[in-house]
C-alpha positions in Angstrom: 219.7 141.3 222.6 219.6 142.0 218.9 217.0 140.3 217.0 219.0 138.0 214.8 218.1 138.9 211.2 215.8 136.3 209.6 217.0 134.4 206.4 214.7 133.9 203.2 212.6 131.0 203.3 212.5 127.7 201.1 209.9 125.2 201.4 210.8 121.4 201.8 208.9 118.5 202.4 208.4 117.4 205.9 210.0 114.1 207.2 206.7 112.7 208.1 204.8 109.5 207.8 202.0 110.2 205.0 198.6 109.4 205.9 196.7 106.5 204.3 193.2 107.5 202.8 190.4 104.9 201.9 188.5 106.0 198.8 185.2 104.6 197.5 186.8 102.5 194.6 189.0 100.6 197.1 192.8 100.8 197.0 194.8 102.9 199.4 196.0 106.3 198.2 199.3 108.0 199.5 198.6 111.7 200.2 200.9 114.2 199.3 202.8 115.3 202.9 202.5 118.6 204.3 205.3 121.2 203.5 207.3 123.0 206.0 209.7 126.1 205.6 213.4 126.0 206.6 216.1 128.8 206.4 218.3 128.7 203.3 222.1 128.4 204.3 224.2 130.9 202.2 227.7 129.1 201.5 230.5 130.9 200.0 231.1 129.6 196.3 234.7 130.0 194.7 235.1 131.2 191.3 237.2 128.8 189.8 237.1 130.2 186.4 238.2 133.5 187.6 241.1 132.1 189.5 242.3 130.2 186.3 242.3 133.4 184.4 244.5 135.2 187.0 247.0 132.6 187.0 247.1 132.0 183.3 247.4 135.8 182.7 250.5 135.5 185.4 252.1 132.7 183.6 251.6 134.7 180.4 253.6 137.6 181.6 256.3 135.7 183.2 256.6 133.6 179.9 257.2 136.8 177.9 259.4 138.4 180.5 261.7 135.6 180.5 261.4 135.2 176.5 262.4 138.9 176.4 265.5 138.6 178.3 266.8 135.7 177.1 266.3 136.8 173.4 268.1 140.1 174.5 271.0 138.2 176.1 271.7 135.6 173.6 269.7 136.3 170.3 266.1 134.4 169.6 267.9 131.7 167.6 270.0 130.5 170.3 267.2 130.1 172.8 265.0 126.8 173.3 261.5 126.5 174.4 262.9 124.6 177.3 265.1 127.1 178.2 262.3 129.6 178.4 260.0 127.8 180.2 262.5 127.0 183.0 263.6 130.7 183.1 259.9 131.7 183.6 259.3 128.7 186.2 256.4 127.1 184.2 256.3 123.6 182.7 256.9 122.7 179.2 253.4 122.1 178.6 252.0 125.2 179.8 254.3 127.1 177.7 252.8 125.1 174.6 249.2 125.5 175.7 249.8 129.3 176.1 251.6 130.0 172.4 251.4 126.5 170.8 254.4 127.2 168.8 258.1 129.1 169.2 257.0 131.4 166.1 253.4 132.6 168.2 255.7 133.4 171.2 257.7 135.4 169.0 254.6 137.2 167.6 253.5 137.9 171.0 256.5 139.5 171.9 256.2 141.9 169.0 252.6 142.4 169.3 252.9 146.0 170.8 255.4 147.1 168.4 253.5 145.4 165.6 250.4 147.2 167.0 252.1 150.6 166.5 253.1 150.1 163.2 249.6 148.9 162.0 247.8 151.9 163.7 250.7 154.1 161.7 249.7 152.8 158.2 246.0 152.8 159.1 245.0 155.9 161.0 248.4 157.8 161.2 249.7 161.0 159.7 250.5 160.9 155.7 252.7 159.7 154.0 252.6 156.7 155.9 248.9 156.9 156.8 245.9 158.5 155.0 246.0 161.7 152.7 249.1 160.7 150.4 249.3 159.3 147.0 249.1 155.5 147.2 252.9 155.2 145.8 254.0 157.9 148.6 252.1 155.7 151.3 253.3 152.5 149.8 257.0 153.7 150.0 256.7 154.9 153.7 254.9 151.5 154.3 258.1 149.8 153.2 260.5 152.0 155.0 258.5 151.7 158.1 258.8 148.0 157.7 262.3 148.2 157.3 262.7 149.9 160.4 261.0 147.1 162.2 263.0 144.8 160.7 266.4 146.2 161.6 265.2 147.0 165.0 263.9 143.7 165.9 265.7 141.1 163.3 266.2 138.2 165.7 262.5 137.9 167.0 260.8 138.7 163.8 263.2 135.9 162.2 261.8 133.5 165.2 258.1 134.7 164.2 257.9 134.7 160.2 259.2 130.9 159.7 258.3 128.8 156.6 255.2 129.0 155.0 253.2 129.5 158.0 254.2 133.4 157.8 251.8 133.9 154.8 249.1 132.6 157.4 249.9 134.9 160.0 247.7 137.8 161.1 250.4 140.2 160.5 250.9 139.5 157.0 247.1 139.1 156.1 246.7 143.1 157.6 249.9 144.0 155.2 248.3 142.0 152.2 245.3 143.9 152.0 246.9 147.3 152.6 249.1 146.5 150.0 246.4 145.5 147.7 244.1 148.2 148.3 246.7 150.7 147.5 247.7 149.3 144.4 244.2 149.0 143.4 243.6 152.8 144.2 246.9 153.8 142.0 245.8 151.6 139.1 242.4 149.3 139.1 243.7 147.7 136.0 246.6 146.2 137.7 247.3 142.8 138.6 247.2 143.6 142.4 247.5 139.8 143.9 250.6 139.3 142.1 252.1 142.6 142.5 251.2 142.5 146.5 253.1 139.4 146.9 256.1 140.3 144.7 256.3 143.8 146.8 256.1 142.0 150.0 258.6 139.5 149.5 261.1 142.1 149.4 259.7 142.9 153.0 260.1 139.7 154.3 262.8 139.0 157.1 264.5 136.4 154.8 265.2 138.5 151.7 266.2 141.8 154.6 268.9 139.5 156.1 270.3 138.4 152.7 270.5 141.7 151.4 272.2 143.4 155.1 274.1 140.6 155.7 275.2 138.9 152.6 275.3 141.5 150.2 276.3 144.3 152.6 273.5 146.9 151.9 272.8 149.5 154.5 269.5 150.2 155.9 269.7 153.5 153.9 270.6 151.6 150.6 268.0 149.1 151.1 265.1 152.0 151.6 266.3 153.6 148.4 266.0 150.5 146.6 262.5 150.1 147.8 261.4 153.4 146.7 262.7 152.8 143.1 260.6 149.5 143.0 257.6 151.3 144.0 258.1 154.0 141.4 258.4 151.5 138.9 255.4 149.3 139.8 252.9 152.1 140.7 251.7 155.3 139.2 253.2 158.5 141.1 251.1 160.9 140.2 247.9 159.3 141.5 246.1 161.6 143.8 244.5 160.0 147.0 241.1 159.1 147.5 238.7 161.5 149.1 
């Protein structure tokens, strides 16, 4: 028979009656008990945090899948949060804990496409990316944003709701990008005001009004944006090295 592997030892006090010792000064004193060694027992520990993370990720994926399907079938404006929760098989409380609001859920659905758009104007090829004059980059930025609006109109309309849209992370990136291009083109311009004015023309509400009410095509909207940029930004400015 094999000799069992010895487990590490831990020192515990022995359960014995402590001796009483008489000291010269009088009163009894308790002497500390002797120590004995007992084997340590190793028990499996359930990682509760890891399980919670897996469940949360699974719920998030189910919610996004359900929302994407319902938005595609009926339009983002015709789908309630209750319907998304039911289709995903989660409680409404879980849905709001994960995303907080309908707008936040819509932003999450746009995340991958938005990341590609930002990658294009931050590190992509010119004229959208670095290497072109500011006016050309700003024109390409507006055209790419309009392509995004045309492709995901309903979802963007659900994401960009009310004044909160100006505080969203994507809008902050747009603001910084346009401000830097304007200051590069004309350091003396009122970049803050011009930035907000130009971005207003790239908002989903303005896009819907010009397309659906005024009847302008995507090509006409892009042409108009180019004309606006030419009148706002010096066209001949060379890109910074």
